[in-house]
C-alpha positions as CSV (number, residue, x, y, z in Angstrom):
1,M,42.2,165.3,115.5
2,K,41.3,162.5,112.4
3,T,44.7,161.5,112.1
4,A,46.7,159.5,108.9
5,V,50.2,158.3,109.8
6,V,53.0,158.6,105.9
7,L,55.5,156.0,106.4
8,M,58.6,157.0,105.0
9,A,61.7,154.5,103.8
10,Y,64.6,155.1,101.0
11,G,63.3,152.6,98.5
12,S,64.7,149.8,96.2
13,P,64.4,148.0,93.2
14,S,62.5,145.0,93.2
15,R,64.4,143.9,90.1
16,P,67.3,143.8,87.9
17,E,66.1,146.2,84.8
18,D,65.0,148.1,88.0
19,I,69.2,148.6,89.7
20,P,69.7,152.1,86.8
21,A,66.3,153.9,87.3
22,Y,66.8,153.4,90.7
23,F,70.4,154.3,90.9
24,A,69.7,157.0,88.3
25,D,67.1,158.5,90.7
26,I,69.4,158.7,94.1
27,R,72.0,160.3,91.8
28,G,69.3,163.0,91.4
29,G,68.7,162.2,88.0
30,R,71.7,161.8,86.5
31,P,73.0,158.2,84.8
32,A,75.8,155.8,86.3
33,S,78.5,154.8,84.7
34,R,77.8,151.5,83.2
35,E,80.8,150.3,85.8
36,A,78.9,151.3,88.5
37,V,75.2,150.0,87.2
38,E,77.2,146.4,86.8
39,E,78.6,147.4,90.2
40,L,76.0,147.2,91.8
41,T,74.0,144.9,89.9
42,E,76.5,142.6,91.4
43,R,75.8,143.4,94.6
44,Y,72.3,142.4,94.3
45,R,73.2,138.9,92.7
46,R,75.4,138.3,95.6
47,I,72.6,138.7,98.4
48,G,69.7,136.7,95.7
49,G,68.9,139.4,93.4
50,G,67.1,142.1,94.7
51,S,66.5,143.5,98.5
52,P,63.7,142.6,100.5
53,L,63.6,146.2,101.8
54,N,60.1,146.9,99.4
55,E,58.3,144.1,101.5
56,I,59.4,144.3,104.4
57,T,58.2,148.2,104.4
58,E,54.9,147.2,102.9
59,R,54.8,144.4,106.4
60,Q,55.7,147.0,108.6
61,R,53.3,149.6,107.6
62,A,50.3,146.6,107.7
63,A,51.4,146.0,111.3
64,L,51.3,150.0,112.2
65,E,48.0,150.4,111.0
66,R,46.4,148.0,112.5
67,E,47.9,148.6,116.0
68,L,47.3,152.2,115.8
69,G,44.3,152.0,114.1
70,V,44.3,155.3,111.7
71,P,45.1,154.9,107.8
72,V,49.3,154.4,107.1
73,F,50.7,154.9,104.0
74,V,54.1,153.9,102.3
75,G,56.2,157.0,101.0
76,M,59.8,156.1,99.7
77,K,62.3,158.3,98.8
78,H,64.1,156.9,95.7
79,W,61.8,154.1,94.7
80,K,57.1,153.7,94.2
81,P,55.4,154.0,96.0
82,R,56.6,157.9,96.2
83,I,56.4,160.3,99.3
84,A,54.6,162.3,97.0
85,E,51.7,159.7,96.3
86,A,51.9,158.4,100.1
87,A,50.6,162.0,100.5
88,E,48.2,162.4,98.2
89,R,46.6,158.7,99.0
90,A,46.5,160.5,102.8
91,L,44.7,163.5,101.9
92,A,42.1,161.2,99.4
93,G,40.9,160.4,103.6
94,R,40.3,164.5,105.2
95,P,42.8,164.0,107.5
96,E,43.3,167.3,109.9
97,R,46.7,166.5,110.7
98,V,49.0,163.4,108.7
99,V,52.0,162.8,111.3
100,G,55.1,161.6,108.8
101,L,57.3,158.9,110.5
102,V,60.6,158.2,108.9
103,L,62.0,154.5,108.9
104,A,65.4,155.8,109.8
105,P,66.0,156.7,113.5
106,H,68.6,159.9,113.5
107,F,68.5,163.3,112.0
108,S,70.4,164.8,109.6
109,Q,69.7,167.4,106.9
110,M,71.2,165.1,104.5
111,S,68.9,162.1,104.8
112,V,65.7,162.6,107.1
113,G,65.6,166.1,106.7
114,G,65.3,165.4,102.8
115,Y,62.0,163.4,103.8
116,K,60.4,166.1,105.7
117,R,61.2,168.4,102.9
118,Q,59.3,166.1,100.1
119,L,56.2,165.3,103.0
120,E,56.4,169.1,102.8
121,E,55.9,169.7,99.9
122,A,53.2,167.5,98.4
123,L,50.9,168.0,101.6
124,A,51.6,171.9,100.9
125,G,49.3,173.1,104.0
126,R,46.0,171.6,103.5
127,A,46.4,169.2,106.8
128,E,48.6,170.2,109.9
129,L,52.1,167.6,109.6
130,V,53.1,166.5,113.0
131,F,56.8,165.4,111.7
132,I,59.0,163.0,113.9
133,D,62.8,164.1,113.1
134,S,64.1,161.8,115.1
135,Y,63.4,158.2,117.8
136,H,67.2,157.4,118.8
137,A,67.0,157.8,122.3
138,F,63.2,156.9,122.8
139,E,63.7,154.1,125.5
140,P,61.0,151.4,124.2
141,F,63.7,151.7,121.4
142,I,66.3,151.9,123.3
143,E,65.2,148.8,125.4
144,L,65.2,146.9,122.0
145,L,67.7,147.4,121.1
146,A,69.7,146.3,123.9
147,N,67.6,142.7,123.9
148,R,69.0,142.8,120.4
149,V,72.4,142.7,122.0
150,A,71.9,141.3,124.8
151,G,70.4,137.8,122.6
152,R,72.9,138.0,120.5
153,L,75.7,137.9,123.4
154,A,74.5,135.3,126.0
155,S,76.7,133.0,123.7
156,R,79.3,135.7,123.3
157,E,80.6,136.6,126.2
158,D,83.9,137.9,124.8
159,A,82.7,139.9,122.0
160,H,83.3,143.5,120.9
161,V,80.6,145.3,120.2
162,V,80.4,147.5,117.0
163,F,77.5,149.9,116.0
164,T,77.1,151.2,112.2
165,A,75.0,153.8,110.7
166,H,75.0,154.6,107.8
167,S,77.9,157.0,106.3
168,L,77.7,160.7,105.2
169,P,80.2,163.3,104.0
170,E,81.8,164.3,106.6
171,R,80.9,167.7,106.0
172,I,77.6,168.0,107.5
173,L,79.8,168.2,110.4
174,A,80.1,171.9,109.9
175,D,76.5,172.6,109.4
176,G,76.4,171.4,113.3
177,D,73.7,168.3,112.2
178,P,72.6,166.6,115.2
179,Y,73.0,162.5,113.0
180,R,76.8,161.1,114.3
181,K,75.9,162.8,118.0
182,Q,73.0,161.1,118.1
183,L,74.3,157.9,116.6
184,L,77.4,158.1,119.8
185,E,74.1,158.7,122.1
186,T,71.7,155.5,120.8
187,S,75.1,153.2,120.7
188,R,76.2,154.6,125.2
189,L,72.6,154.4,126.1
190,V,71.6,150.3,124.2
191,A,75.1,149.1,125.6
192,K,74.4,150.3,128.9
193,K,71.0,148.8,129.2
194,A,72.7,145.5,127.6
195,G,75.5,145.9,129.6
196,V,78.2,145.9,127.4
197,E,81.5,147.1,128.6
198,S,83.5,146.8,125.5
199,W,82.2,148.4,122.3
200,S,82.6,151.0,119.6
201,F,81.1,152.6,116.2
202,A,81.4,152.7,113.1
203,F,80.2,154.2,109.6
204,Q,79.4,152.1,107.1
205,S,78.0,152.6,103.6
206,E,80.2,154.5,102.1
207,S,80.1,156.4,98.5
208,P,82.8,157.3,95.7
209,T,81.4,161.1,95.5
210,G,85.2,162.3,95.7
211,E,85.1,163.8,99.2
212,P,85.6,162.9,102.9
213,W,83.1,160.8,104.4
214,L,82.7,159.5,107.9
215,G,84.3,157.0,109.8
216,P,85.3,154.9,110.9
217,D,84.3,152.1,108.0
218,I,83.5,148.6,109.4
219,L,86.1,147.7,107.2
220,D,89.5,149.4,109.3
221,E,87.7,149.4,112.3
222,V,87.5,145.2,112.2
223,E,90.8,145.8,110.5
224,R,92.2,147.7,113.9
225,L,89.7,145.3,116.7
226,H,92.5,142.4,115.1
227,G,94.9,144.4,115.9
228,E,94.4,145.4,119.7
229,G,93.5,141.3,119.8
230,V,90.1,141.5,119.6
231,R,89.4,137.8,118.1
232,K,85.4,137.9,118.2
233,V,83.2,141.0,117.1
234,L,79.4,141.6,116.7
235,V,77.5,144.3,114.5
236,A,74.7,145.9,115.6
237,P,73.2,147.7,112.8
238,I,71.4,150.5,115.1
239,G,71.1,152.9,112.5
240,F,68.8,150.5,109.7
241,V,65.6,149.3,111.0
242,A,64.7,146.3,108.4
243,D,67.0,143.7,106.0
244,H,67.9,145.3,102.6
245,L,71.4,145.5,100.8
246,E,73.3,148.0,103.3
247,I,72.6,145.5,105.3
248,Y,73.0,141.4,103.2
249,W,75.9,143.1,101.2
250,D,78.7,145.7,104.0
251,I,78.3,142.7,106.9
252,D,76.9,140.1,106.0
253,V,79.3,139.7,102.9
254,E,81.9,142.0,102.7
255,A,82.7,142.5,106.8
256,R,82.7,138.8,107.2
257,E,84.7,137.6,104.4
258,K,87.3,141.2,106.3
259,A,87.0,139.2,109.4
260,A,87.7,136.3,107.7
261,E,90.8,137.1,106.2
262,L,92.0,138.1,109.5
263,G,91.2,135.3,111.4
264,L,88.1,136.9,113.9
265,E,84.4,135.4,114.6
266,L,81.6,137.8,113.1
267,D,78.4,138.1,113.7
268,R,75.4,140.3,113.8
269,T,72.3,141.1,115.8
270,E,69.5,140.2,113.5
271,S,67.6,143.2,112.2
272,L,63.7,145.1,113.7
273,N,61.7,144.7,110.4
274,D,58.3,143.5,111.1
275,D,58.9,142.3,114.6
276,P,55.8,143.3,116.9
277,A,58.0,144.5,119.3
278,F,59.4,146.9,117.5
279,I,55.6,148.1,116.0
280,R,55.2,148.5,118.9
281,V,57.4,151.0,119.6
282,L,56.8,152.9,116.4
283,A,53.0,152.8,117.3
284,S,54.4,154.7,120.9
285,V,56.4,156.9,118.6
286,V,53.1,158.3,116.9
287,T,51.0,158.6,119.6
288,Q,53.2,159.6,122.8
289,E,55.5,161.5,121.1
290,Q,55.0,165.0,123.6
291,A,56.7,162.7,125.8
292,F,60.4,163.2,123.2
293,P,58.7,166.9,122.7
294,P,62.7,167.8,121.5
295,A,62.5,164.4,118.9
296,V,59.1,166.1,117.3
297,T,58.9,169.2,115.3
298,T,55.4,170.4,113.8
299,S,55.3,173.0,110.0
C-alpha cells in the first residue's frame, strides 16, 4: 500500500513574541494573564531565548523520511505546521494508508489521545489511518534508553537514577488511563537492561490548574533522596525524546539549582533528538507495528 507518515509533536514558540499566542493555544484559546506570560517568557530567556523543539522535530522528520523511503510530514499540536496541515499535505500524495506517530512514547487519552483525535478529524476517512498509540515497551527503544543510562553511569556508579516524564492531572487515573503504568513499565525495563538497582520515578512540568497532578514532583524527589543520604542523582527523562523547555528548565535549571542547594550532584542523560539510533527505532515502530499489536490501533 502507498503510505505516508504524519509525525506529531507538541510544538513550541520559535520567538519571544510568539509566546502569548502559543500560551493561549495550549489553554484552548483562552489568553493567559500578563504575569503568567511574563513568567513563561522569563523561563525561555533563562534557557537562551527559545526552544529548539521545532528545529529538532524537523531534523527528526527528514531523517525518518530518509530511513523509511516514504513521505513524512510534521504536524504540531499547539504550533505550526498544525496536524491538520500535515494531514492535507500527506493526502495530496494520494496515499492509501497514513501512519500517525507521536513523538511521545507513552499513551494517555489526555495527551496522545488528543493527537489521535485531531488526525482522525483531519483525515476524515480519506485514507486508512494506522495510529501508533505507544511504543513504551518496544525492545529497541528500551535498549536505546538503557544504553543512554548505562553510558552516563559509567563514571557515576553510585548515582541514584530518577526516571521522569511530564505530569498530568491526577484525575486521569479514575478513568483507567494507562499513562503512569506505562511510564513505570518503561522505567523498570530500562533499569533492568542497564543493570540499575537504585532508581525511582518522578514527574515534572506540573501546571498550576488548581487540581491535583500526578506526583511526586522531581524537586520533591530530589529533596527526599537527599534526606535518605543520596549524594549523586542521574535524571533520565524517559517521557521526552527531544530537548525543549521541559528539559532545559525543569531539569537543567530548577532541578540542578535544587540539587546544588542541598549539596547533591545532579546530571541527566542526553536527549534522543535526531540520533540515528533513535531514528532507526522510530522507523522500526512504523514498519514493524505487527510485532507489538497492543501498541497499535487502526481506525
